[in-house]
N, CA, C and O atoms as a GROMACS GRO file, in nm:
protein
  564
    1MET      N    1   7.361   6.376  -4.318
    1MET     CA    2   7.228   6.363  -4.266
    1MET      C    3   7.236   6.273  -4.143
    1MET      O    4   7.290   6.163  -4.154
    2GLY      N    5   7.187   6.313  -4.032
    2GLY     CA    6   7.204   6.242  -3.908
    2GLY      C    7   7.086   6.157  -3.868
    2GLY      O    8   7.037   6.168  -3.756
    3THR      N    9   7.038   6.072  -3.957
    3THR     CA   10   6.925   5.985  -3.921
    3THR      C   11   6.977   5.860  -3.850
    3THR      O   12   7.091   5.820  -3.872
    4PRO      N   13   6.895   5.798  -3.765
    4PRO     CA   14   6.941   5.678  -3.696
    4PRO      C   15   6.957   5.558  -3.789
    4PRO      O   16   7.011   5.455  -3.748
    5TYR      N   17   6.911   5.571  -3.911
    5TYR     CA   18   6.920   5.459  -4.005
    5TYR      C   19   7.048   5.462  -4.087
    5TYR      O   20   7.069   5.373  -4.169
    6GLY      N   21   7.130   5.558  -4.068
    6GLY     CA   22   7.256   5.566  -4.140
    6GLY      C   23   7.246   5.663  -4.256
    6GLY      O   24   7.137   5.695  -4.303
    7PRO      N   25   7.361   5.708  -4.302
    7PRO     CA   26   7.360   5.804  -4.413
    7PRO      C   27   7.312   5.738  -4.542
    7PRO      O   28   7.353   5.628  -4.577
    8GLY      N   29   7.229   5.807  -4.610
    8GLY     CA   30   7.183   5.760  -4.740
    8GLY      C   31   7.074   5.655  -4.734
    8GLY      O   32   7.030   5.606  -4.838
    9GLN      N   33   7.029   5.619  -4.616
    9GLN     CA   34   6.925   5.516  -4.603
    9GLN      C   35   6.793   5.584  -4.567
    9GLN      O   36   6.786   5.661  -4.471
   10PRO      N   37   6.690   5.556  -4.644
   10PRO     CA   38   6.561   5.610  -4.606
   10PRO      C   39   6.513   5.544  -4.477
   10PRO      O   40   6.550   5.429  -4.449
   11PRO      N   41   6.433   5.612  -4.399
   11PRO     CA   42   6.383   5.553  -4.275
   11PRO      C   43   6.305   5.424  -4.303
   11PRO      O   44   6.224   5.418  -4.395
   12GLY      N   45   6.331   5.323  -4.222
   12GLY     CA   46   6.258   5.198  -4.232
   12GLY      C   47   6.328   5.091  -4.314
   12GLY      O   48   6.281   4.977  -4.320
   13TRP      N   49   6.438   5.125  -4.378
   13TRP     CA   50   6.509   5.024  -4.456
   13TRP      C   51   6.618   4.961  -4.370
   13TRP      O   52   6.671   5.026  -4.280
   14GLN      N   53   6.649   4.837  -4.397
   14GLN     CA   54   6.748   4.764  -4.320
   14GLN      C   55   6.889   4.800  -4.364
   14GLN      O   56   6.917   4.809  -4.484
   15GLN      N   57   6.976   4.820  -4.267
   15GLN     CA   58   7.117   4.845  -4.296
   15GLN      C   59   7.181   4.716  -4.348
   15GLN      O   60   7.150   4.609  -4.296
   16PRO      N   61   7.269   4.723  -4.447
   16PRO     CA   62   7.337   4.602  -4.493
   16PRO      C   63   7.426   4.544  -4.382
   16PRO      O   64   7.499   4.617  -4.316
   17GLY      N   65   7.418   4.414  -4.364
   17GLY     CA   66   7.501   4.347  -4.266
   17GLY      C   67   7.450   4.354  -4.124
   17GLY      O   68   7.515   4.300  -4.033
   18GLN      N   69   7.337   4.418  -4.100
   18GLN     CA   70   7.283   4.430  -3.966
   18GLN      C   71   7.169   4.330  -3.947
   18GLN      O   72   7.100   4.297  -4.043
   19PRO      N   73   7.149   4.283  -3.824
   19PRO     CA   74   7.041   4.185  -3.802
   19PRO      C   75   6.904   4.251  -3.816
   19PRO      O   76   6.886   4.369  -3.789
   20TYR      N   77   6.809   4.170  -3.858
   20TYR     CA   78   6.672   4.217  -3.870
   20TYR      C   79   6.608   4.222  -3.732
   20TYR      O   80   6.647   4.145  -3.644
   21PRO      N   81   6.512   4.310  -3.712
   21PRO     CA   82   6.444   4.312  -3.582
   21PRO      C   83   6.360   4.185  -3.565
   21PRO      O   84   6.318   4.126  -3.664
   22PRO      N   85   6.337   4.144  -3.443
   22PRO     CA   86   6.259   4.021  -3.422
   22PRO      C   87   6.115   4.038  -3.470
   22PRO      O   88   6.056   4.146  -3.458
   23GLN      N   89   6.060   3.931  -3.522
   23GLN     CA   90   5.922   3.931  -3.569
   23GLN      C   91   5.828   3.916  -3.450
   23GLN      O   92   5.861   3.847  -3.353
   24PRO      N   93   5.713   3.978  -3.457
   24PRO     CA   94   5.618   3.957  -3.347
   24PRO      C   95   5.572   3.812  -3.346
   24PRO      O   96   5.541   3.754  -3.451
   25ALA      N   97   5.568   3.754  -3.229
   25ALA     CA   98   5.532   3.613  -3.217
   25ALA      C   99   5.383   3.595  -3.238
   25ALA      O  100   5.301   3.672  -3.187
   26ALA      N  101   5.350   3.494  -3.314
   26ALA     CA  102   5.210   3.462  -3.335
   26ALA      C  103   5.157   3.388  -3.214
   26ALA      O  104   5.229   3.310  -3.151
   27TYR      N  105   5.032   3.411  -3.184
   27TYR     CA  106   4.971   3.344  -3.070
   27TYR      C  107   4.945   3.198  -3.107
   27TYR      O  108   4.888   3.169  -3.212
   28GLN      N  109   4.988   3.108  -3.021
   28GLN     CA  110   4.967   2.966  -3.046
   28GLN      C  111   4.886   2.906  -2.933
   28GLN      O  112   4.902   2.940  -2.816
   29GLN      N  113   4.799   2.815  -2.972
   29GLN     CA  114   4.721   2.743  -2.872
   29GLN      C  115   4.812   2.644  -2.801
   29GLN      O  116   4.895   2.579  -2.865
   30PRO      N  117   4.800   2.632  -2.670
   30PRO     CA  118   4.879   2.529  -2.602
   30PRO      C  119   4.830   2.391  -2.642
   30PRO      O  120   4.712   2.370  -2.668
   31ALA      N  121   4.924   2.298  -2.647
   31ALA     CA  122   4.888   2.162  -2.684
   31ALA      C  123   4.800   2.102  -2.577
   31ALA      O  124   4.821   2.123  -2.457
   32GLY      N  125   4.702   2.028  -2.619
   32GLY     CA  126   4.611   1.964  -2.524
   32GLY      C  127   4.680   1.849  -2.453
   32GLY      O  128   4.789   1.807  -2.492
   33PRO      N  129   4.618   1.801  -2.349
   33PRO     CA  130   4.680   1.690  -2.276
   33PRO      C  131   4.685   1.565  -2.362
   33PRO      O  132   4.590   1.534  -2.434
   34ARG      N  133   4.794   1.494  -2.353
   34ARG     CA  134   4.810   1.370  -2.428
   34ARG      C  135   4.769   1.255  -2.339
   34ARG      O  136   4.826   1.232  -2.232
   35TYR      N  137   4.670   1.184  -2.385
   35TYR     CA  138   4.621   1.072  -2.308
   35TYR      C  139   4.695   0.947  -2.354
   35TYR      O  140   4.662   0.887  -2.456
   36ASP      N  141   4.796   0.910  -2.277
   36ASP     CA  142   4.879   0.796  -2.313
   36ASP      C  143   4.834   0.676  -2.232
   36ASP      O  144   4.858   0.668  -2.112
   37ASN      N  145   4.769   0.585  -2.298
   37ASN     CA  146   4.722   0.466  -2.229
   37ASN      C  147   4.802   0.344  -2.273
   37ASN      O  148   4.746   0.240  -2.307
   38ASP      N  149   4.934   0.358  -2.271
   38ASP     CA  150   5.022   0.249  -2.308
   38ASP      C  151   5.016   0.142  -2.200
   38ASP      O  152   5.041   0.169  -2.083
   39LYS      N  153   4.984   0.021  -2.241
   39LYS     CA  154   4.966  -0.087  -2.145
   39LYS      C  155   5.092  -0.170  -2.126
   39LYS      O  156   5.091  -0.264  -2.047
   40GLY      N  157   5.200  -0.138  -2.195
   40GLY     CA  158   5.320  -0.218  -2.185
   40GLY      C  159   5.315  -0.337  -2.281
   40GLY      O  160   5.220  -0.353  -2.356
   41PHE      N  161   5.420  -0.418  -2.275
   41PHE     CA  162   5.432  -0.530  -2.369
   41PHE      C  163   5.323  -0.634  -2.349
   41PHE      O  164   5.251  -0.668  -2.443
   42PHE      N  165   5.311  -0.686  -2.227
   42PHE     CA  166   5.214  -0.793  -2.203
   42PHE      C  167   5.071  -0.742  -2.205
   42PHE      O  168   4.979  -0.814  -2.243
   43GLY      N  169   5.051  -0.617  -2.162
   43GLY     CA  170   4.917  -0.560  -2.171
   43GLY      C  171   4.873  -0.545  -2.316
   43GLY      O  172   4.756  -0.570  -2.348
   44SER      N  173   4.966  -0.504  -2.404
   44SER     CA  174   4.934  -0.492  -2.545
   44SER      C  175   4.918  -0.629  -2.610
   44SER      O  176   4.838  -0.647  -2.702
   45LEU      N  177   4.995  -0.727  -2.561
   45LEU     CA  178   4.988  -0.862  -2.617
   45LEU      C  179   4.850  -0.924  -2.596
   45LEU      O  180   4.800  -0.994  -2.683
   46PHE      N  181   4.790  -0.898  -2.481
   46PHE     CA  182   4.660  -0.956  -2.449
   46PHE      C  183   4.547  -0.853  -2.457
   46PHE      O  184   4.444  -0.869  -2.391
   47ASP      N  185   4.564  -0.749  -2.538
   47ASP     CA  186   4.460  -0.649  -2.561
   47ASP      C  187   4.373  -0.698  -2.676
   47ASP      O  188   4.412  -0.687  -2.792
   48PHE      N  189   4.257  -0.750  -2.645
   48PHE     CA  190   4.171  -0.808  -2.747
   48PHE      C  191   4.095  -0.704  -2.828
   48PHE      O  192   4.034  -0.738  -2.929
   49SER      N  193   4.099  -0.578  -2.786
   49SER     CA  194   4.036  -0.473  -2.865
   49SER      C  195   4.133  -0.415  -2.967
   49SER      O  196   4.093  -0.336  -3.053
   50PHE      N  197   4.261  -0.453  -2.960
   50PHE     CA  198   4.366  -0.408  -3.050
   50PHE      C  199   4.378  -0.255  -3.052
   50PHE      O  200   4.404  -0.196  -3.157
   51ASP      N  201   4.360  -0.193  -2.936
   51ASP     CA  202   4.382  -0.049  -2.925
   51ASP      C  203   4.530  -0.016  -2.910
   51ASP      O  204   4.573   0.091  -2.954
   52ASN      N  205   4.606  -0.104  -2.851
   52ASN     CA  206   4.750  -0.084  -2.833
   52ASN      C  207   4.824  -0.186  -2.918
   52ASN      O  208   4.793  -0.305  -2.917
   53PHE      N  209   4.921  -0.136  -2.992
   53PHE     CA  210   4.994  -0.222  -3.085
   53PHE      C  211   5.120  -0.277  -3.019
   53PHE      O  212   5.182  -0.211  -2.936
   54ILE      N  213   5.156  -0.398  -3.057
   54ILE     CA  214   5.274  -0.462  -3.002
   54ILE      C  215   5.393  -0.454  -3.099
   54ILE      O  216   5.508  -0.462  -3.057
   55ALA      N  217   5.364  -0.438  -3.227
   55ALA     CA  218   5.471  -0.438  -3.328
   55ALA      C  219   5.576  -0.329  -3.305
   55ALA      O  220   5.694  -0.356  -3.320
   56PRO      N  221   5.537  -0.205  -3.269
   56PRO     CA  222   5.642  -0.105  -3.246
   56PRO      C  223   5.736  -0.142  -3.132
   56PRO      O  224   5.852  -0.099  -3.130
   57LYS      N  225   5.688  -0.220  -3.037
   57LYS     CA  226   5.774  -0.261  -2.926
   57LYS      C  227   5.869  -0.373  -2.968
   57LYS      O  228   5.973  -0.393  -2.905
   58LEU      N  229   5.834  -0.446  -3.072
   58LEU     CA  230   5.915  -0.559  -3.117
   58LEU      C  231   6.016  -0.523  -3.226
   58LEU      O  232   6.101  -0.606  -3.258
   59VAL      N  233   6.008  -0.404  -3.282
   59VAL     CA  234   6.090  -0.370  -3.398
   59VAL      C  235   6.239  -0.375  -3.365
   59VAL      O  236   6.317  -0.428  -3.445
   60LYS      N  237   6.280  -0.322  -3.252
   60LYS     CA  238   6.423  -0.326  -3.217
   60LYS      C  239   6.471  -0.470  -3.205
   60LYS      O  240   6.579  -0.505  -3.254
   61PHE      N  241   6.392  -0.552  -3.140
   61PHE     CA  242   6.428  -0.693  -3.125
   61PHE      C  243   6.436  -0.762  -3.261
   61PHE      O  244   6.530  -0.837  -3.287
   62LEU      N  245   6.337  -0.738  -3.347
   62LEU     CA  246   6.337  -0.799  -3.480
   62LEU      C  247   6.457  -0.753  -3.563
   62LEU      O  248   6.514  -0.832  -3.638
   63TYR      N  249   6.495  -0.627  -3.549
   63TYR     CA  250   6.610  -0.576  -3.625
   63TYR      C  251   6.739  -0.642  -3.578
   63TYR      O  252   6.823  -0.679  -3.660
   64VAL      N  253   6.756  -0.656  -3.448
   64VAL     CA  254   6.877  -0.720  -3.395
   64VAL      C  255   6.882  -0.866  -3.438
   64VAL      O  256   6.988  -0.914  -3.479
   65VAL      N  257   6.770  -0.936  -3.428
   65VAL     CA  258   6.767  -1.078  -3.468
   65VAL      C  259   6.797  -1.091  -3.617
   65VAL      O  260   6.872  -1.181  -3.658
   66SER      N  261   6.740  -1.004  -3.699
   66SER     CA  262   6.766  -1.012  -3.843
   66SER      C  263   6.911  -0.980  -3.874
   66SER      O  264   6.970  -1.043  -3.963
   67LEU      N  265   6.971  -0.883  -3.804
   67LEU     CA  266   7.114  -0.855  -3.825
   67LEU      C  267   7.200  -0.975  -3.790
   67LEU      O  268   7.295  -1.007  -3.862
   68ILE      N  269   7.169  -1.040  -3.679
   68ILE     CA  270   7.247  -1.157  -3.638
   68ILE      C  271   7.233  -1.268  -3.741
   68ILE      O  272   7.333  -1.328  -3.781
   69LEU      N  273   7.111  -1.297  -3.784
   69LEU     CA  274   7.091  -1.405  -3.882
   69LEU      C  275   7.156  -1.373  -4.016
   69LEU      O  276   7.219  -1.460  -4.076
   70LEU      N  277   7.140  -1.250  -4.063
   70LEU     CA  278   7.203  -1.213  -4.190
   70LEU      C  279   7.354  -1.220  -4.182
   70LEU      O  280   7.419  -1.262  -4.278
   71THR      N  281   7.411  -1.180  -4.069
   71THR     CA  282   7.556  -1.188  -4.052
   71THR      C  283   7.603  -1.332  -4.049
   71THR      O  284   7.706  -1.365  -4.109
   72LEU      N  285   7.529  -1.419  -3.981
   72LEU     CA  286   7.567  -1.561  -3.979
   72LEU      C  287   7.559  -1.622  -4.118
   72LEU      O  288   7.647  -1.700  -4.156
   73PHE      N  289   7.456  -1.589  -4.194
   73PHE     CA  290   7.447  -1.640  -4.331
   73PHE      C  291   7.563  -1.588  -4.417
   73PHE      O  292   7.621  -1.663  -4.495
   74ALA      N  293   7.598  -1.460  -4.403
   74ALA     CA  294   7.708  -1.404  -4.481
   74ALA      C  295   7.840  -1.471  -4.444
   74ALA      O  296   7.920  -1.503  -4.532
   75ILE      N  297   7.863  -1.494  -4.316
   75ILE     CA  298   7.986  -1.563  -4.274
   75ILE      C  299   7.987  -1.705  -4.330
   75ILE      O  300   8.091  -1.754  -4.374
   76GLY      N  301   7.872  -1.772  -4.327
   76GLY     CA  302   7.863  -1.906  -4.384
   76GLY      C  303   7.896  -1.908  -4.532
   76GLY      O  304   7.966  -1.997  -4.579
   77TYR      N  305   7.844  -1.810  -4.606
   77TYR     CA  306   7.875  -1.804  -4.749
   77TYR      C  307   8.023  -1.774  -4.773
   77TYR      O  308   8.082  -1.829  -4.866
   78ILE      N  309   8.082  -1.690  -4.691
   78ILE     CA  310   8.225  -1.661  -4.707
   78ILE      C  311   8.308  -1.786  -4.679
   78ILE      O  312   8.404  -1.814  -4.751
   79ILE      N  313   8.272  -1.861  -4.576
   79ILE     CA  314   8.342  -1.987  -4.547
   79ILE      C  315   8.324  -2.085  -4.663
   79ILE      O  316   8.418  -2.153  -4.703
   80PHE      N  317   8.202  -2.091  -4.718
   80PHE     CA  318   8.178  -2.177  -4.834
   80PHE      C  319   8.262  -2.132  -4.953
   80PHE      O  320   8.312  -2.215  -5.028
   81GLY      N  321   8.278  -2.000  -4.970
   81GLY     CA  322   8.361  -1.949  -5.079
   81GLY      C  323   8.507  -1.989  -5.063
   81GLY      O  324   8.572  -2.026  -5.161
   82PHE      N  325   8.558  -1.982  -4.940
   82PHE     CA  326   8.696  -2.026  -4.917
   82PHE      C  327   8.710  -2.177  -4.940
   82PHE      O  328   8.811  -2.223  -4.992
   83ALA      N  329   8.608  -2.253  -4.900
   83ALA     CA  330   8.612  -2.398  -4.923
   83ALA      C  331   8.609  -2.430  -5.072
   83ALA      O  332   8.677  -2.522  -5.117
   84ALA      N  333   8.531  -2.354  -5.147
   84ALA     CA  334   8.526  -2.376  -5.292
   84ALA      C  335   8.659  -2.339  -5.356
   84ALA      O  336   8.702  -2.404  -5.452
   85MET      N  337   8.724  -2.235  -5.305
   85MET     CA  338   8.855  -2.198  -5.359
   85MET      C  339   8.961  -2.303  -5.327
   85MET      O  340   9.054  -2.324  -5.405
   86ALA      N  341   8.948  -2.369  -5.213
   86ALA     CA  342   9.046  -2.469  -5.173
   86ALA      C  343   9.022  -2.605  -5.236
   86ALA      O  344   9.098  -2.698  -5.214
   87SER      N  345   8.916  -2.617  -5.315
   87SER     CA  346   8.884  -2.747  -5.374
   87SER      C  347   8.984  -2.790  -5.479
   87SER      O  348   8.995  -2.910  -5.506
   88GLY      N  349   9.055  -2.700  -5.539
   88GLY     CA  350   9.157  -2.734  -5.637
   88GLY      C  351   9.111  -2.715  -5.780
   88GLY      O  352   9.196  -2.707  -5.869
   89ASP      N  353   8.984  -2.706  -5.806
   89ASP     CA  354   8.934  -2.684  -5.942
   89ASP      C  355   8.950  -2.537  -5.978
   89ASP      O  356   8.943  -2.448  -5.893
   90ASP      N  357   8.970  -2.514  -6.108
   90ASP     CA  358   8.976  -2.375  -6.153
   90ASP      C  359   8.838  -2.310  -6.143
   90ASP      O  360   8.826  -2.193  -6.104
   91SER      N  361   8.734  -2.386  -6.177
   91SER     CA  362   8.599  -2.329  -6.168
   91SER      C  363   8.559  -2.308  -6.022
   91SER      O  364   8.488  -2.212  -5.992
   92GLY      N  365   8.605  -2.395  -5.932
   92GLY     CA  366   8.576  -2.378  -5.790
   92GLY      C  367   8.641  -2.254  -5.734
   92GLY      O  368   8.584  -2.188  -5.647
   93ALA      N  369   8.760  -2.222  -5.783
   93ALA     CA  370   8.830  -2.102  -5.736
   93ALA      C  371   8.756  -1.976  -5.781
   93ALA      O  372   8.744  -1.879  -5.705
   94VAL      N  373   8.708  -1.977  -5.905
   94VAL     CA  374   8.637  -1.861  -5.956
   94VAL      C  375   8.504  -1.844  -5.883
   94VAL      O  376   8.468  -1.733  -5.842
   95VAL      N  377   8.433  -1.954  -5.866
   95VAL     CA  378   8.305  -1.948  -5.794
   95VAL      C  379   8.327  -1.905  -5.650
   95VAL      O  380   8.252  -1.823  -5.597
   96GLY      N  381   8.429  -1.959  -5.586
   96GLY     CA  382   8.460  -1.921  -5.448
   96GLY      C  383   8.492  -1.774  -5.435
   96GLY      O  384   8.448  -1.708  -5.342
   97LEU      N  385   8.571  -1.722  -5.529
   97LEU     CA  386   8.605  -1.580  -5.527
   97LEU      C  387   8.481  -1.494  -5.547
   97LEU      O  388   8.465  -1.392  -5.481
   98LEU      N  389   8.393  -1.535  -5.640
   98LEU     CA  390   8.270  -1.459  -5.662
   98LEU      C  391   8.181  -1.461  -5.537
   98LEU      O  392   8.119  -1.360  -5.504
   99ILE      N  393   8.175  -1.574  -5.470
   99ILE     CA  394   8.094  -1.583  -5.348
   99ILE      C  395   8.152  -1.493  -5.239
   99ILE      O  396   8.078  -1.425  -5.168
  100ILE      N  397   8.285  -1.493  -5.226
  100ILE     CA  398   8.349  -1.409  -5.124
  100ILE      C  399   8.326  -1.262  -5.152
  100ILE      O  400   8.308  -1.182  -5.060
  101ILE      N  401   8.325  -1.224  -5.278
  101ILE     CA  402   8.301  -1.084  -5.314
  101ILE      C  403   8.152  -1.049  -5.298
  101ILE      O  404   8.119  -0.940  -5.251
  102ALA      N  405   8.064  -1.140  -5.338
  102ALA     CA  406   7.920  -1.110  -5.338
  102ALA      C  407   7.857  -1.116  -5.200
  102ALA      O  408   7.759  -1.045  -5.175
  103ALA      N  409   7.910  -1.197  -5.109
  103ALA     CA  410   7.846  -1.215  -4.978
  103ALA      C  411   7.832  -1.084  -4.900
  103ALA      O  412   7.723  -1.057  -4.850
  104PRO      N  413   7.937  -1.001  -4.888
  104PRO     CA  414   7.917  -0.874  -4.814
  104PRO      C  415   7.822  -0.777  -4.885
  104PRO      O  416   7.748  -0.703  -4.820
  105ILE      N  417   7.824  -0.779  -5.018
  105ILE     CA  418   7.735  -0.690  -5.093
  105ILE      C  419   7.590  -0.732  -5.071
  105ILE      O  420   7.503  -0.648  -5.045
  106ILE      N  421   7.565  -0.860  -5.082
  106ILE     CA  422   7.429  -0.911  -5.061
  106ILE      C  423   7.386  -0.889  -4.916
  106ILE      O  424   7.271  -0.856  -4.890
  107TRP      N  425   7.479  -0.907  -4.821
  107TRP     CA  426   7.449  -0.882  -4.679
  107TRP      C  427   7.405  -0.737  -4.661
  107TRP      O  428   7.305  -0.710  -4.595
  108PHE      N  429   7.480  -0.644  -4.721
  108PHE     CA  430   7.448  -0.502  -4.707
  108PHE      C  431   7.310  -0.471  -4.767
  108PHE      O  432   7.232  -0.396  -4.707
  109LEU      N  433   7.281  -0.527  -4.883
  109LEU     CA  434   7.150  -0.502  -4.946
  109LEU      C  435   7.036  -0.558  -4.861
  109LEU      O  436   6.933  -0.492  -4.846
  110TYR      N  437   7.054  -0.678  -4.806
  110TYR     CA  438   6.950  -0.735  -4.721
  110TYR      C  439   6.931  -0.654  -4.593
  110TYR      O  440   6.818  -0.639  -4.545
  111VAL      N  441   7.039  -0.603  -4.537
  111VAL     CA  442   7.027  -0.519  -4.416
  111VAL      C  443   6.949  -0.392  -4.450
  111VAL      O  444   6.864  -0.348  -4.372
  112MET      N  445   6.979  -0.332  -4.566
  112MET     CA  446   6.905  -0.212  -4.606
  112MET      C  447   6.757  -0.241  -4.626
  112MET      O  448   6.672  -0.165  -4.580
  113VAL      N  449   6.725  -0.350  -4.694
  113VAL     CA  450   6.585  -0.385  -4.719
  113VAL      C  451   6.513  -0.413  -4.588
  113VAL      O  452   6.399  -0.371  -4.569
  114THR      N  453   6.579  -0.484  -4.496
  114THR     CA  454   6.518  -0.513  -4.367
  114THR      C  455   6.492  -0.385  -4.290
  114THR      O  456   6.385  -0.368  -4.231
  115ARG      N  457   6.589  -0.294  -4.290
  115ARG     CA  458   6.573  -0.168  -4.217
  115ARG      C  459   6.458  -0.085  -4.274
  115ARG      O  460   6.376  -0.032  -4.200
  116VAL      N  461   6.452  -0.074  -4.406
  116VAL     CA  462   6.346   0.005  -4.470
  116VAL      C  463   6.210  -0.058  -4.443
  116VAL      O  464   6.113   0.013  -4.417
  117TRP      N  465   6.201  -0.190  -4.449
  117TRP     CA  466   6.075  -0.259  -4.424
  117TRP      C  467   6.028  -0.233  -4.280
  117TRP      O  468   5.910  -0.206  -4.257
  118LEU      N  469   6.120  -0.242  -4.185
  118LEU     CA  470   6.083  -0.218  -4.045
  118LEU      C  471   6.046  -0.072  -4.022
  118LEU      O  472   5.955  -0.042  -3.944
  119GLU      N  473   6.116   0.020  -4.090
  119GLU     CA  474   6.080   0.162  -4.077
  119GLU      C  475   5.941   0.189  -4.134
  119GLU      O  476   5.864   0.266  -4.077
  120LEU      N  477   5.909   0.126  -4.247
  120LEU     CA  478   5.774   0.142  -4.302
  120LEU      C  479   5.669   0.086  -4.208
  120LEU      O  480   5.560   0.143  -4.195
  121LEU      N  481   5.700  -0.023  -4.143
  121LEU     CA  482   5.609  -0.080  -4.045
  121LEU      C  483   5.584   0.018  -3.931
  121LEU      O  484   5.470   0.038  -3.889
  122ILE      N  485   5.691   0.080  -3.881
  122ILE     CA  486   5.678   0.178  -3.773
  122ILE      C  487   5.597   0.299  -3.820
  122ILE      O  488   5.513   0.350  -3.746
  123VAL      N  489   5.622   0.344  -3.942
  123VAL     CA  490   5.548   0.460  -3.994
  123VAL      C  491   5.398   0.429  -4.001
  123VAL      O  492   5.316   0.514  -3.966
  124MET      N  493   5.363   0.310  -4.046
  124MET     CA  494   5.221   0.274  -4.051
  124MET      C  495   5.158   0.276  -3.913
  124MET      O  496   5.046   0.324  -3.897
  125PHE      N  497   5.228   0.224  -3.813
  125PHE     CA  498   5.172   0.224  -3.679
  125PHE      C  499   5.167   0.364  -3.620
  125PHE      O  500   5.073   0.396  -3.547
  126LYS      N  501   5.266   0.449  -3.650
  126LYS     CA  502   5.262   0.586  -3.600
  126LYS      C  503   5.147   0.664  -3.663
  126LYS      O  504   5.082   0.744  -3.596
  127ILE      N  505   5.124   0.642  -3.792
  127ILE     CA  506   5.010   0.707  -3.857
  127ILE      C  507   4.880   0.665  -3.790
  127ILE      O  508   4.793   0.747  -3.764
  128SER      N  509   4.868   0.537  -3.764
  128SER     CA  510   4.747   0.486  -3.698
  128SER      C  511   4.730   0.547  -3.559
  128SER      O  512   4.620   0.586  -3.521
  129GLU      N  513   4.840   0.556  -3.483
  129GLU     CA  514   4.832   0.614  -3.349
  129GLU      C  515   4.798   0.762  -3.355
  129GLU      O  516   4.721   0.812  -3.272
  130ASP      N  517   4.856   0.835  -3.453
  130ASP     CA  518   4.826   0.977  -3.465
  130ASP      C  519   4.680   1.000  -3.504
  130ASP      O  520   4.616   1.092  -3.453
  131ILE      N  521   4.628   0.918  -3.593
  131ILE     CA  522   4.488   0.930  -3.631
  131ILE      C  523   4.398   0.901  -3.511
  131ILE      O  524   4.296   0.968  -3.491
  132LYS      N  525   4.435   0.802  -3.431
  132LYS     CA  526   4.358   0.771  -3.310
  132LYS      C  527   4.364   0.888  -3.212
  132LYS      O  528   4.262   0.921  -3.150
  133ASP      N  529   4.482   0.952  -3.197
  133ASP     CA  530   4.493   1.068  -3.109
  133ASP      C  531   4.406   1.183  -3.157
  133ASP      O  532   4.342   1.251  -3.077
  134ILE      N  533   4.405   1.206  -3.288
  134ILE     CA  534   4.322   1.313  -3.343
  134ILE      C  535   4.175   1.283  -3.318
  134ILE      O  536   4.099   1.371  -3.278
  135ARG      N  537   4.134   1.159  -3.342
  135ARG     CA  538   3.995   1.120  -3.319
  135ARG      C  539   3.958   1.135  -3.172
  135ARG      O  540   3.850   1.185  -3.139
  136ASP      N  541   4.048   1.092  -3.082
  136ASP     CA  542   4.020   1.103  -2.939
  136ASP      C  543   4.015   1.248  -2.894
  136ASP      O  544   3.934   1.283  -2.807
  137SER      N  545   4.100   1.335  -2.951
  137SER     CA  546   4.099   1.475  -2.910
  137SER      C  547   3.973   1.546  -2.959
  137SER      O  548   3.926   1.639  -2.894
  138ARG      N  549   3.917   1.503  -3.069
  138ARG     CA  550   3.792   1.563  -3.117
  138ARG      C  551   3.673   1.520  -3.033
  138ARG      O  552   3.578   1.596  -3.018
  139THR      N  553   3.678   1.400  -2.978
  139THR     CA  554   3.566   1.355  -2.896
  139THR      C  555   3.571   1.414  -2.757
  139THR      O  556   3.470   1.413  -2.686
  140LEU      N  557   3.688   1.466  -2.714
  140LEU     CA  558   3.700   1.524  -2.581
  140LEU      C  559   3.649   1.667  -2.576
  140LEU      O  560   3.622   1.718  -2.466
  141ARG      N  561   3.634   1.734  -2.688
  141ARG     CA  562   3.592   1.874  -2.690
  141ARG      C  563   3.447   1.890  -2.665
  141ARG      O  564   3.396   2.002  -2.663
   0.00000   0.00000   0.00000
């Protein structure tokens, strides 16, 4: 049988291993203009109407500062652990070893908690900004 769909295939069925025809594209509305009234760091800092938030601009800085402080504390605890091990007591050696083992684990957990907390902060501000954009787009129509 010489059909264009192949032997044994009823018309309109897909051949095995062959690509499907493209789907007709649905009509989409073009996105409206985005009114970005970002005032920058100092403009947001002195915005008394609180329309522009400053926290999203500070998150990177806060994360770097927290990483530096957490790392310094972890290094301090590791040095304290070595000092406890060098004290000569058997209990000091055990405590020092536990501190040396626990310091990186605790550092990692604090870094994770800090990161998640800052991400939640960003999500809250993004939700607020998106709601404001939706409200502003409805008032422009």
